[in-house]
C-alpha positions in Angstrom: 87.4 97.7 107.6 89.0 94.2 107.7 85.6 92.7 108.4 84.2 94.2 105.2 87.3 92.8 103.3 86.8 89.3 104.7 83.1 89.3 104.0 83.5 90.5 100.4 86.3 87.9 99.8 83.9 85.2 101.1 81.2 86.4 98.7 83.7 86.5 95.8 84.9 82.9 96.6 81.3 81.7 96.7 80.6 83.4 93.3 83.7 81.7 91.9 82.7 78.3 93.3 79.2 78.7 91.8 80.7 79.6 88.5 83.0 76.6 88.5 80.4 74.1 89.6 77.6 75.3 87.3 77.1 72.9 84.3 77.7 75.8 81.9 80.6 77.3 83.9 84.3 76.9 83.5 87.3 77.1 85.7 88.6 80.0 83.7 85.3 81.9 84.3 85.6 81.2 88.0 89.1 82.6 88.1 88.1 85.7 86.2 85.1 86.1 88.5 87.2 85.9 91.6 89.8 88.4 90.2 87.4 90.9 88.9 84.8 90.7 91.6 87.1 89.9 94.5 90.7 90.7 94.4 90.5 93.9 92.2 87.8 95.8 94.2 89.3 94.7 97.6 92.8 95.8 96.6 91.4 99.2 95.5 89.4 99.6 98.7 92.3 98.7 101.0 94.6 101.1 99.1 92.1 104.0 99.3 91.2 103.4 102.9 94.8 103.1 104.0 95.7 106.5 102.5 95.2 108.5 105.8 97.5 106.1 107.7 100.2 106.3 105.0 100.0 110.1 105.0 100.3 110.3 108.8 103.3 107.9 108.8 105.0 110.0 106.1 104.4 113.1 108.2 105.9 111.5 111.3 109.0 110.3 109.3 109.5 113.8 107.9 109.1 115.4 111.3 111.6 113.0 112.8 114.1 113.6 110.0 113.9 117.4 110.1 114.2 117.7 113.9 111.0 119.7 114.0 109.3 120.2 117.3 106.9 117.5 118.3 103.8 119.7 118.0 104.0 121.2 121.5 104.1 124.7 120.0 107.4 125.7 121.6 110.8 125.8 120.2 113.2 123.1 121.4 115.2 124.3 124.4 119.0 124.7 124.2 121.1 122.0 126.0 123.4 124.7 127.5 121.9 127.8 129.3 123.2 131.1 128.0 125.9 132.7 130.2 125.5 136.3 131.3 128.4 138.7 132.2 128.4 140.1 135.7 128.3 143.9 135.9 
């Protein structure tokens, strides 16, 4: 995913440079081009693609806070074994 982000930011920078150096272009146009074609879409992409990782981290935090089993399917064992009366 980061390769796509780096490549797209390179393309956005080149578009902004072309806008700034064009005889009819302006520096303001270059900044707007970079923000609207580069920073905005990349920020949205990173946010959406990072959603599964954030969800998994939240689930791990909640499981650790609640003391739930670690997914082994068994209830946690008691620290002290039960004592039985002799007949």
